[in-house]
Every structure is written in C-alpha cells, then in structure tokens.
C-alpha positions in Angstrom: -38.8 -42.8 24.2 -37.9 -41.1 27.0 -34.9 -38.9 26.5 -31.8 -39.6 29.6 -30.7 -36.3 31.9 -28.1 -36.8 29.6 -30.6 -35.9 26.5 -32.4 -33.4 28.1 -29.3 -31.2 29.1 -28.2 -31.7 25.8 -31.5 -29.5 24.1 -31.6 -27.0 27.5 -27.9 -26.2 26.5 -28.0 -25.6 22.7 -30.1 -22.4 23.1 -27.4 -21.4 24.7 -24.7 -22.5 22.4 -26.5 -21.2 19.4 -26.5 -17.0 21.4 -22.7 -18.1 22.0 -22.3 -19.2 18.0 -24.1 -15.8 17.4 -22.4 -14.2 19.1 -18.3 -15.4 18.0 -19.1 -15.0 13.7 -19.8 -11.7 14.3 -17.1 -11.2 16.9 -14.2 -13.2 14.0 -15.7 -10.7 11.1 -14.5 -7.8 13.0 -11.2 -9.7 14.4 -10.0 -10.3 10.1 -11.7 -6.7 8.5 -10.5 -4.5 11.1 -6.9 -5.2 9.6 -8.1 -5.4 6.6 -9.2 -2.2 6.4 -6.5 -0.7 8.6 -4.2 -1.7 6.2 -4.6 -3.7 2.8 -7.6 -1.2 1.7 -6.2 2.2 3.0 -3.0 0.7 0.3 -0.6 0.7 2.4 0.5 -3.6 1.9 0.3 -4.7 -1.2 -2.4 -7.8 -1.6 0.7 -10.3 -1.9 1.6 -9.2 2.0 -1.7 -10.4 3.3 -0.7 -13.0 5.4 0.9 -10.2 7.4 -2.9 -10.3 8.9 -1.5 -13.5 11.7 0.7 -10.4 12.5 -1.5 -7.8 12.1 -5.7 -9.1 13.4 -4.0 -9.9 16.6 -3.7 -6.2 17.3 -6.1 -4.8 14.5 -8.7 -7.5 15.0 -8.3 -7.7 18.9 -8.4 -3.9 19.6 -11.1 -3.9 17.9 -12.9 -6.3 19.0 -11.8 -5.1 22.9 -13.0 -1.2 22.0 -16.3 -3.1 21.1 -17.0 -4.9 23.7 -16.2 -2.5 26.1 -18.1 -0.1 25.2 -21.5 -2.1 24.4 -21.6 -3.9 27.1 -21.1 -0.2 29.8 -23.9 0.7 28.1 -22.2 3.3 26.1 -22.1 4.5 22.6 -20.2 6.4 19.8 -18.1 8.8 21.8 -17.0 6.2 23.7 -15.9 4.2 20.3 -14.3 6.7 19.2 -12.3 8.7 22.5 -11.5 4.9 22.9 -9.8 4.8 19.5 -7.6 7.5 19.7 -5.7 5.7 23.4 -5.8 2.7 20.4 -3.8 5.1 19.0 -1.7 6.7 21.4 -0.5 3.2 23.2 -0.1 1.2 19.0 1.9 5.0 18.1 4.0 5.4 21.4 4.5 1.5 22.0 4.1 -0.6 19.4 5.9 1.2 16.9 7.3 4.0 18.7 6.2 6.6 15.5 4.7 9.3 17.2 8.7 9.7 18.7 10.3 8.2 16.0 11.6 11.0 13.7 13.2 7.8 11.0 9.9 5.4 11.5 12.2 1.6 10.2 14.8 4.0 8.8 12.0 4.8 6.2 13.6 8.9 5.5 9.8 10.3 5.9 10.6 12.6 7.8 6.7 11.9 9.8 7.6 13.5 12.8 8.4 17.1 10.4 5.7 18.9 9.8 4.6 21.0 12.2 7.8 19.7 15.0 6.7 20.2 18.8 10.5 19.7 20.1 9.6 20.0 23.6 7.6 17.0 23.3 9.6 15.5 20.3 6.7 14.4 18.0 5.0 15.6 15.1 1.8 18.0 15.6 0.5 16.3 11.7 1.6 13.1 12.8 0.1 13.0 16.0 -3.4 14.3 15.0 -3.1 12.2 11.3 -2.9 9.6 13.5 -6.1 10.0 15.6 -7.7 10.5 13.1 -6.9 7.2 11.3 -7.4 4.8 14.3 -9.9 6.5 15.5 -12.1 6.7 12.4 -10.8 3.5 10.0 -8.9 1.2 12.6 -11.4 1.6 15.0 -14.7 2.5 14.1 -15.1 1.6 10.5 -15.1 -1.9 10.5 -17.0 -2.2 14.2 -20.2 -0.1 11.6 -19.5 -2.8 9.5 -19.8 -5.8 11.2 -22.5 -4.1 13.9 -25.3 -3.5 10.8 -24.5 -7.1 9.8 -26.1 -8.3 12.5 -29.4 -5.4 13.3 -30.5 -8.0 15.9 -26.5 -7.9 18.5 -25.5 -5.1 17.0 -26.1 -3.3 19.9 -25.7 -5.5 22.6 -22.2 -8.0 24.0 -21.1 -11.0 21.5 -19.1 -12.1 23.8 -18.5 -13.6 27.5 -15.7 -13.9 30.8 -13.6 -15.5 28.5 -14.0 -14.4 25.4 -13.4 -11.2 26.7 -10.4 -12.2 28.5 -9.7 -13.7 25.2 -8.9 -11.4 23.0 -7.4 -8.9 25.7 -4.6 -11.5 25.4 -4.8 -11.9 21.8 -4.6 -7.7 21.5 -1.5 -8.0 23.9 0.2 -10.5 22.1 -0.2 -9.3 19.0 1.3 -6.1 20.3 4.1 -7.5 21.6 4.9 -9.6 18.5 5.0 -6.2 16.5 6.6 -4.2 18.4 9.3 -7.5 18.1 9.1 -6.9 15.1 10.0 -3.9 14.7 12.2 -3.0 17.4 14.8 -6.3 15.2 13.9 -3.5 11.8 14.5 0.0 13.7 16.3 -0.4 17.5 14.5 2.1 18.2 13.5 3.6 21.8 12.0 6.5 22.5 12.8 8.7 26.5 11.2 7.4 29.8 9.0 11.0 29.6 7.5 9.9 26.4 6.1 6.8 27.5 5.1 8.1 31.2 3.2 10.7 28.7 2.1 8.2 26.1 0.7 6.0 29.5 -0.9 9.1 31.0 -2.6 9.4 28.0 -3.9 6.1 27.3 -5.1 6.5 30.3 -6.9 9.9 30.8 -9.0 8.9 27.5 -10.3 5.9 28.7 -11.7 7.5 31.5 -13.7 10.0 30.3 -14.6 7.8 27.0 -16.6 6.7 30.2 -17.4 9.4 32.5 -19.4 10.7 28.8 -22.6 10.9 28.9 -25.3 9.2 28.2 -27.4 10.3 25.3 -30.2 9.5 22.7 -31.9 10.8 19.5 -34.4 13.7 21.2 -37.5 15.5 19.1 -35.3 17.8 17.7 -36.2 20.1 14.8 -36.8 17.6 12.1 -36.2 14.0 11.1 -33.2 11.7 10.1 -32.0 12.2 7.1 -31.8 10.2 4.0 -29.1 7.5 4.6 -27.4 8.6 1.6 -26.9 12.2 2.6 -24.4 11.1 5.2 -22.6 8.2 3.2 -21.8 11.1 0.8 -20.1 13.7 4.2 -17.9 11.0 5.7 -17.1 9.8 1.7 -16.3 13.5 1.1 -14.2 14.0 4.7 -11.9 11.4 4.2 -11.1 11.5 0.9 -10.4 15.9 1.6 -8.2 14.2 4.7 -6.2 11.6 2.5 -5.5 14.9 0.4 -3.8 17.3 2.8 -0.2 17.2 1.5 1.3 17.3 5.4 4.0 19.8 4.0 1.4 22.5 4.6 2.4 21.4 8.5 0.2 23.8 10.8 -1.7 24.5 7.3 -2.2 20.5 8.1 -3.1 20.5 10.6 -5.5 23.0 11.0 -7.4 22.2 7.8 -7.1 18.3 9.6 -8.6 19.9 12.8 -11.4 22.5 10.5 -12.6 19.1 8.4 -12.8 16.3 11.4 -15.1 19.3 13.3 -17.0 19.8 10.5 -18.0 16.7 10.5 -18.4 15.5 13.6 -21.0 18.4 14.2 -23.0 17.4 11.8 -23.5 13.7 13.3 -23.9 14.9 16.2 -26.1 17.1 14.2 -28.0 14.6 12.7 -27.7 11.9 14.7 -30.1 13.2 17.9 -33.5 13.3 15.5 -36.0 10.4 15.5 -35.4 8.2 13.2 -31.6 8.6 13.0 -30.3 4.1 13.1 -28.4 1.6 11.8 -28.8 2.6 8.6 -27.2 5.5 8.5 -24.5 4.1 11.2 -23.7 2.0 7.9 -23.6 5.3 6.1 -21.1 6.8 8.0 -18.9 3.6 7.9 -19.7 3.3 4.2 -18.1 6.4 3.7 -15.1 6.4 5.7 -13.9 2.9 3.7 -14.3 4.1 0.1 -12.4 7.4 1.1 -9.8 4.3 1.3 -11.0 2.0 -1.2 -10.4 4.6 -4.0 -7.5 5.9 -2.7 -5.0 3.8 -2.6 -5.3 3.3 -6.7 -2.6 7.0 -5.9 -1.6 5.8 -2.9 2.8 3.9 -3.1 2.2 1.5 -0.3 4.7 1.2 2.0 6.4 -1.6 1.4 7.7 -2.4 -2.0 7.5 -1.4 -6.1 3.5 -0.3 -7.4 3.1 -2.9 -9.6 0.4 -4.1 -12.3 -0.5 -6.8 -8.6 -0.9 -3.8 -6.2 -3.3 -2.7 -7.7 -4.8 -5.6 -8.6 -4.9 -5.5 -5.1 -6.8 -2.7 -4.7 -9.2 -3.4 -6.9 -10.1 -6.6 -4.8 -9.9 -4.9 -1.7 -12.7 -1.6 -2.7 -14.8 -4.8 -4.7 -14.9 -6.8 -1.3 -15.7 -3.4 0.7 -18.8 -3.1 -1.6 -20.0 -6.7 -0.5 -19.7 -6.0 2.9 -21.6 -3.0 2.0 -24.2 -4.9 0.4 -24.1 -7.5 2.4 -24.4 -5.4 6.2 -27.0 -2.5 4.1 -29.5 -5.3 2.9 -29.7 -6.4 7.1 -29.4 -3.7 7.9 -32.5 -2.3 6.0 -34.5 -5.9 6.3 -34.3 -5.4 9.9 -35.4 -1.7 9.9 -38.4 -2.1 8.2 
C-alpha cells in the first residue's frame, strides 16, 4: 500500500526529531545536575530544601547549559568554559546575590569580606577568589564534564538548536531575576553604581577573552596521556585542599588558593597536551572535584538550618548519587573510547 505524502514527511522528519531528542536529554540532565552539585552535593543546602531546585535550576543549570552550548558552537574548549565560569561567578555574586559587596550577606553574620579586605573596591580578596573557584570549577565545569562523558557521541557537539538556546537564555535570566528578588526580600542591601559598573565591565572582558583564546589540541609531546586515575586523584586532592584552606588566614588563604590553582592548572594543561588525552580524562577531572564536594559536605554546616540526622542522610544520598553518575559516565565513555 503506497504511503501518503503526510506519511512520507513523517518518516523523513523522524530522524531529525530523534536527533533533537538526543540533544534535549543531556541538556535536561545538565540543567538539573548543575544545581544539585553546586548547592546540595556541596552540603550548602540540606536535602529537606530539595524543592528549592525549582528556583536554583534556572540560574545554575541555565548558566551551565548556556556556557556549554556557546563554547561548543564556537568550537572552543575547556579554557573558554572556565573563563566563562568566572564571568558567571561575577554575574551571580555581584548582581544576583551581591555577596561580593555585601559585608553582612543575608544578615548571616558570616563576615565573608573580612579576610583580605580591599577597601578601594569594597570586596574581600579571599571571597572573590573563592567564588571564582567555586563557580568556574564546581558550578560550571564539573557538571559539564560529568554529563558530557555520559553522552560520548555528543560530547563535543551542540545539544540545542537556536530556539532551544533562546529558551535557555530566557530561563537563565528569569532565574537570575527571581533569585535577586528573593534575596532582596531577605536583605535590602544594594551595591554602589561604581561596583555594578565595574562588575559588568569584568563580565564583558572575561566573555571576550573566552572567545579570543587560541584553539589548541593534543600535541606529540613527550610521553602519552596518564591513566585516568591520575587526574582524578589530582583534582580530588586539589579540591579537598582548597576546601580546607581556612579563610582566617586572610591574604595567606588567597596565596594558598592561588598556589593550588596554579599547580592543578599546570598539571592538567601538561597532561591534556599529550596524545591519548580524551573523554575518560575529562570525566576523571570532574569526578575528582565532585567527590571533593561530596566528602566535605559531611564536615560542613549547611547555610540554612541545624545539623541533624536528616542532613547527614542527605549528604550520603547526594554523594552516592554522584558516584552513580560517575560510574554510568565511565561505562559510557569507556565503551566509546574502547
């Protein structure tokens, strides 16, 4: 029985729809994995606040997905993702939460700006540097690394079309506005015009740098890429050490974190330029940083509420979930690389 014209169109469109769905699935995964790592795996929010994911996903998930899509569309790599992660850090902490400038953020009496305070800018040297690390490495790069490894056939290609990208942008901006409103209701602090202008200029400069960085790939350097266990152990050690640096050290804490950043950056750059570096190594880097968050949650006091049995049970659930995602991604990436 011959097919009608409508049946022909349906059959021809089916592969395109399937291809779009293959991109939507990892995009949705990243949309929710990013806030789960950024706030819950960290231990900043206890499991009882899981419904807050509705507010957090548009900002964290939207930001990570937007950065990932822009970088992959431009054919660039991890240096660009990390630089845009720093731009995201300024956007969130200067405009949405204003924690970079607020001496008593949300009236929590945390004194975040006191360590290594820079009076001329009205910021804390330690807190600003720490936000660069937290957001560039954990909020943005880590979830991207894990979710991409779980879809090795689409790890380097865009997941969304133009419409999808426009929707994600709107969702991200909506999330930023909503969290700004929620934060302002709790604390009426407003930074100065000069601080806002300076922050906007910094975001613009970092965004420009991200897309001006030279493209690079593995070279025929000395030796091959290391076992994936080495970058995993390295980032686990780096993340653990960075999380344990006491802010009370002030400028000493700034120096310590910068030193750790320099060491891990040099190691990863050297390894990534060797033949054989691939998706399994990318996963290893993300696994190490994720596990650092996961274990540290057990010694961290959540930002909201007391520490009780439910908090530690939640820490265990999020850590086990992260391990399950890492194992799933390792199986997929390993099968793809052979």
